[in-house]
C-alpha positions as CSV (number, residue, x, y, z in Angstrom):
1,M,-1.1,-133.0,93.0
2,T,-0.1,-132.5,89.4
3,T,-1.3,-129.4,87.5
4,I,-0.5,-127.9,84.2
5,A,2.3,-126.0,85.9
6,D,4.3,-129.2,86.1
7,F,4.9,-129.5,82.4
8,N,7.2,-128.0,79.8
9,V,6.5,-128.2,76.1
10,A,8.2,-127.3,72.9
11,T,6.8,-124.4,70.9
12,N,6.4,-124.3,67.2
13,D,9.6,-122.3,66.8
14,G,11.6,-124.9,68.8
15,S,11.8,-123.0,72.1
16,K,10.6,-124.4,75.4
17,L,7.5,-123.2,77.2
18,D,7.2,-123.7,80.9
19,L,3.5,-124.1,81.4
20,A,3.9,-122.7,85.0
21,E,3.9,-119.4,83.1
22,M,0.3,-120.1,82.2
23,Q,-0.8,-120.6,85.8
24,G,-3.6,-118.2,86.5
25,K,-5.0,-118.4,83.0
26,V,-7.9,-120.5,81.7
27,L,-6.6,-122.7,78.8
28,L,-8.2,-124.6,76.0
29,I,-5.6,-127.3,74.8
30,V,-6.4,-128.8,71.4
31,N,-4.7,-131.3,69.2
32,T,-4.9,-129.9,65.7
33,A,-4.3,-130.9,62.1
34,S,-4.2,-128.9,58.8
35,K,-5.8,-131.5,56.5
36,C,-8.8,-132.7,58.6
37,G,-12.5,-132.2,58.2
38,F,-12.4,-130.4,61.6
39,T,-9.6,-128.0,60.4
40,P,-12.1,-125.1,60.0
41,Q,-12.4,-125.2,63.8
42,Y,-9.2,-123.1,63.8
43,K,-11.4,-120.2,63.0
44,G,-13.6,-120.8,66.0
45,L,-10.5,-121.3,68.2
46,Q,-9.1,-118.0,67.0
47,E,-12.4,-116.3,67.8
48,L,-12.4,-117.6,71.3
49,H,-8.8,-116.5,71.7
50,E,-9.6,-113.0,70.5
51,R,-12.8,-112.7,72.6
52,Y,-11.3,-113.8,75.9
53,S,-7.5,-113.4,75.9
54,E,-7.7,-110.0,77.7
55,Q,-9.6,-111.8,80.5
56,G,-6.9,-114.4,81.0
57,F,-7.7,-117.0,78.5
58,D,-5.4,-118.8,76.0
59,V,-5.8,-121.5,73.4
60,L,-2.8,-123.8,73.0
61,G,-2.6,-125.7,69.7
62,F,-0.7,-129.0,69.5
63,P,-0.4,-130.3,66.0
64,S,-0.4,-134.0,65.7
65,N,-0.1,-136.4,62.7
66,Q,-1.4,-139.4,64.5
67,F,-4.9,-139.5,62.9
68,G,-5.0,-140.3,59.2
69,E,-1.7,-138.5,58.7
70,Q,-3.6,-135.2,58.5
71,E,-0.7,-133.1,59.8
72,P,2.2,-134.1,57.6
73,G,4.0,-130.8,57.4
74,S,6.9,-129.4,59.3
75,N,6.5,-127.1,62.3
76,E,7.3,-124.2,59.9
77,E,4.7,-125.3,57.3
78,I,2.1,-125.8,60.0
79,A,2.7,-122.3,61.3
80,E,2.5,-120.8,57.8
81,F,-0.7,-122.7,57.0
82,C,-2.4,-121.4,60.2
83,S,-1.2,-117.9,59.6
84,V,-2.2,-117.7,56.0
85,N,-5.5,-119.5,56.2
86,Y,-6.8,-118.6,59.7
87,D,-4.7,-115.7,60.9
88,I,-3.9,-117.7,64.1
89,S,-2.4,-115.6,66.9
90,F,-2.7,-118.2,69.8
91,P,0.4,-120.2,70.6
92,L,1.2,-123.3,68.4
93,M,3.4,-125.9,69.9
94,A,5.7,-128.3,68.1
95,K,4.1,-131.3,66.5
96,V,3.5,-134.1,69.1
97,E,2.0,-137.5,69.5
98,V,-1.0,-137.5,71.8
99,N,-1.4,-141.3,72.1
100,G,0.9,-144.2,72.6
101,D,4.3,-144.8,74.1
102,H,5.8,-141.6,72.7
103,A,2.9,-139.3,73.7
104,E,3.7,-135.9,74.9
105,P,3.8,-136.1,78.8
106,L,1.2,-133.3,79.0
107,Y,-1.2,-135.3,76.9
108,K,-0.6,-138.5,79.0
109,W,-1.7,-136.4,82.0
110,L,-4.6,-134.7,80.2
111,R,-6.0,-138.0,79.1
112,E,-6.0,-139.4,82.6
113,E,-7.4,-136.3,84.2
114,A,-10.4,-136.1,81.8
115,K,-11.3,-139.5,80.4
116,G,-13.3,-139.9,77.2
117,L,-16.4,-141.8,76.4
118,M,-16.9,-144.9,78.6
119,G,-13.7,-144.1,80.6
120,T,-11.3,-144.4,77.7
121,T,-8.1,-142.4,77.9
122,S,-7.0,-142.3,74.3
123,I,-7.6,-139.4,72.1
124,K,-10.0,-140.4,69.3
125,W,-9.2,-137.8,66.7
126,N,-8.0,-134.4,65.8
127,F,-9.5,-131.4,67.6
128,T,-10.1,-133.0,70.9
129,K,-10.2,-130.2,73.4
130,F,-9.3,-129.9,77.1
131,L,-10.4,-127.0,79.3
132,V,-8.1,-126.1,82.1
133,D,-8.9,-123.7,85.0
134,R,-6.8,-120.9,86.5
135,D,-5.4,-123.3,89.1
136,G,-4.1,-125.6,86.3
137,N,-6.6,-128.4,86.8
138,V,-8.4,-130.1,83.9
139,V,-12.1,-129.3,84.0
140,R,-13.4,-131.1,81.0
141,R,-12.7,-132.9,77.7
142,Y,-14.6,-132.1,74.6
143,P,-14.8,-134.4,71.5
144,P,-13.8,-133.2,68.1
145,T,-17.4,-132.7,67.1
146,V,-17.9,-130.0,69.7
147,A,-17.5,-126.6,68.0
148,P,-15.3,-124.1,69.8
149,A,-18.2,-121.6,70.1
150,S,-20.1,-124.2,72.1
151,I,-17.4,-124.0,74.8
152,A,-17.7,-120.3,75.3
153,A,-20.2,-120.6,78.3
154,D,-17.9,-123.0,80.1
155,I,-14.9,-120.6,79.5
156,E,-16.9,-117.7,80.9
157,K,-17.7,-119.6,84.1
158,L,-14.0,-120.0,84.7
159,L,-12.9,-116.5,83.9
C-alpha cells in the first residue's frame, strides 16, 4: 500500500526531501500561489504550523502556477514573498504542477486517494488542502474555500 513515505519531492532551495522523514507526523499538504484571492490563507497555515508543530504536525506548501498563472515567480521569489509578507516557517517545496501529464507524482497520488466533488480527481484551484495522518495515509481533501482554522479540529483528532 502506498503512503506518503513512498515519495521524494524537491524543496524550494533545490534539495530533495524524502517524505519518509515525515512519517509519524500529521501533515497538511497545500498547493499555494502568491497572487490569488486565497493567498491570505498563508497566515492561517502559518498559525496552524505554529500551534501544532511541537505535537508532530507540519504544513507543506507546494507553489503552483497552473491556476490563472497566479504563481509566476521563481522559487527564490516565492520564498521571499512568503517570508516578507507572511513570515512563513513551514517548508516550501519547489514550484510544481498538480494536474495533467507533468503533475508531481505526490499530487497524482493525493488526488486519487482523496477525490474531489463528485469523484473528480483534478485539483480545482490554488489552496486545495490534503490532510495526512501519522501513518502517511490521506485522510481528507479540503477545497480552497475552507479556511485553515476550520481544519484545526480534524488536525487535533489525528495528533
